[in-house]
C-alpha positions in Angstrom: 241.5 32.4 26.4 241.0 33.6 22.8 239.2 36.8 21.8 236.3 34.7 20.5 236.0 32.8 23.7 236.0 36.0 25.7 233.2 37.4 23.6 231.2 34.2 24.1 231.8 34.2 27.8 230.7 38.0 28.0 227.6 37.2 26.1 226.7 34.3 28.3 227.3 36.4 31.4 224.9 39.2 30.0 222.3 36.5 29.0 222.4 35.0 32.4 222.1 38.5 34.1 219.1 39.3 31.8 217.5 36.0 32.7 218.0 36.6 36.4 216.6 40.1 36.2 213.5 38.9 34.3 212.9 36.1 36.8 213.3 38.5 39.8 210.9 41.0 38.1 208.3 38.2 37.3 208.5 37.0 41.0 208.0 40.6 42.2 204.9 41.0 40.0 203.5 37.7 41.2 204.0 38.7 44.8 202.5 42.2 44.3 199.5 40.6 42.3 198.9 38.1 45.0 198.9 40.8 47.7 196.6 43.0 45.6 194.2 40.0 45.2 194.3 39.2 48.9 193.6 42.7 49.8 190.8 43.0 47.4 189.1 39.8 48.7 189.3 40.7 52.3 187.9 44.3 51.5 185.1 42.8 49.6 184.2 40.5 52.6 184.2 43.5 54.9 187.6 43.1 56.6 185.9 42.6 59.9 188.1 41.9 62.9 188.1 41.9 66.7 190.5 44.4 68.3 189.1 43.7 71.9 186.2 41.4 72.3 183.1 43.3 73.5 184.9 46.6 73.1 186.3 47.5 69.8 186.0 46.0 66.3 187.4 47.3 63.0 186.2 46.8 59.3 186.2 48.2 55.8 183.4 50.2 54.4 180.4 47.9 54.7 177.2 47.8 52.7 173.7 47.7 54.2 173.5 44.1 54.7 177.1 43.8 56.0 176.4 46.6 58.5 173.3 44.8 59.7 175.1 41.5 60.2 178.0 43.0 62.0 175.9 45.2 64.3 173.7 42.2 65.2 176.6 39.7 65.6 178.8 42.0 67.8 175.9 44.0 69.4 177.6 47.1 68.2 176.3 50.3 69.9 178.4 52.9 68.1 180.3 53.5 64.9 183.3 55.8 64.1 183.6 56.6 60.5 187.2 57.6 59.7 186.3 58.7 56.1 184.6 61.8 57.5 181.1 63.3 56.7 180.2 62.4 53.1 176.7 63.6 53.0 174.8 63.1 49.8 176.9 60.1 48.9 175.1 56.7 48.7 177.5 54.8 51.1 177.4 57.5 53.7 173.6 58.0 53.5 173.1 54.2 53.8 175.4 54.1 56.8 173.6 56.9 58.6 170.1 55.3 57.8 171.3 52.0 59.2 172.7 53.6 62.3 169.5 55.4 63.0 167.3 52.3 62.3 169.3 50.2 64.7 169.7 52.8 67.3 173.6 53.0 66.9 175.4 56.2 67.8 177.4 57.5 64.8 180.6 59.5 64.8 182.6 61.0 61.9 186.2 61.9 62.0 187.9 62.2 58.7 191.7 61.5 58.3 193.7 60.5 55.2 195.5 57.2 54.8 198.5 58.9 53.1 198.8 61.9 55.4 200.5 62.2 58.7 198.0 62.3 61.5 198.8 65.0 64.1 199.1 64.4 67.9 196.0 66.7 68.3 193.9 64.6 65.9 195.0 61.5 67.7 193.9 63.0 71.0 190.6 63.8 69.6 190.1 60.4 68.1 191.1 58.6 71.2 188.6 60.7 73.2 185.9 59.5 70.8 187.0 56.0 71.1 187.1 56.1 74.9 183.8 57.9 75.4 181.7 56.1 72.7 179.1 53.5 73.8 180.6 50.0 73.6 181.0 47.9 71.6 182.4 50.3 69.1 183.1 49.7 65.4 185.7 51.8 63.6 186.0 51.7 59.8 187.5 53.5 56.9 187.3 52.4 53.3 189.5 49.4 53.1 189.8 48.6 56.8 193.6 48.3 56.4 195.3 51.7 57.0 193.3 54.3 59.0 191.4 51.6 60.9 194.6 50.0 61.6 196.2 53.1 63.0 193.2 53.7 65.4 193.2 50.0 66.4 197.0 50.2 67.2 196.5 53.4 69.1 193.7 51.7 71.1 195.8 48.6 71.9 198.7 50.8 73.1 196.9 53.6 74.9 193.6 52.0 76.1 194.6 48.4 76.6 198.0 49.4 77.7 199.9 46.8 75.8 203.3 47.3 74.2 203.8 49.4 71.1 205.3 46.5 69.2 202.2 44.4 69.9 199.9 47.3 69.1 201.8 47.9 65.8 200.6 44.5 64.7 197.3 46.1 63.9 199.0 47.7 61.0 200.0 44.6 59.1 199.3 42.8 55.9 196.9 40.5 57.8 194.5 43.4 57.6 195.6 44.4 54.0 198.0 47.1 55.2 200.9 47.3 52.6 203.0 50.4 53.1 205.6 49.5 50.5 206.7 50.2 46.9 204.7 53.2 45.6 202.2 53.1 48.5 202.2 56.2 50.8 200.2 54.5 53.6 203.3 54.3 55.7 201.9 57.7 56.9 199.9 55.6 59.2 202.9 53.7 60.6 204.8 57.0 61.0 201.8 58.6 62.7 201.6 55.7 65.2 205.3 55.6 66.0 205.7 59.4 66.3 202.8 59.5 68.7 204.3 56.6 70.7 207.8 58.1 70.9 206.4 61.6 71.9 204.4 60.0 74.7 207.4 57.9 75.9 209.5 61.0 76.1 206.7 62.9 77.9 206.4 60.1 80.4 210.1 60.0 81.0 210.2 63.7 81.6 207.3 63.5 84.1 209.0 60.6 85.9 212.3 62.5 86.0 210.6 65.5 87.5 208.7 63.5 90.1 211.9 61.7 91.1 213.8 64.9 91.3 211.2 66.3 93.9 210.3 69.9 94.4 212.9 72.5 93.8 214.7 74.2 96.6 
């Protein structure tokens, strides 16, 4: 191979590499744009889903007419707002007004979608979920992350289903996308840390029970 042939081959290789990189980047942007569009659409529509029929439902932040429709359609008796008390904001004041006018019990418990939720917070949230009048509607802003965490905890701890099945509540189906620059994997980490801690606790109790009283 002559020197000129080598230069041509090298240039072709770099050109192919640049083309492949551009194609890969374009594909990634298309995928991300499609996901963002999907998440925006389901949030706009309320992102309402059944977790357990007649017991627990999940959604994004709803407006007045959406709240009225969901409350009537699913006979909702209580609402758990995971955005926390936001008095003097229009969405919160509307939510409180709708709850009162339709005789729905309202709970506030604020958690962040990008922060690890502690075991103590999860205990407190699950107590509300267990004790609240049913059917219960849980919601956050987008209905994907915080609502997904609480729905997953409910499926695992209240329904008693497997952690893997429960974790499906934190999926792209509901708009949960904990990748790239997103920090919402805090919800996944919160769920699995809680599950693993409880598994260890149960194993410890079973071991103690099997060992019997000390002598």
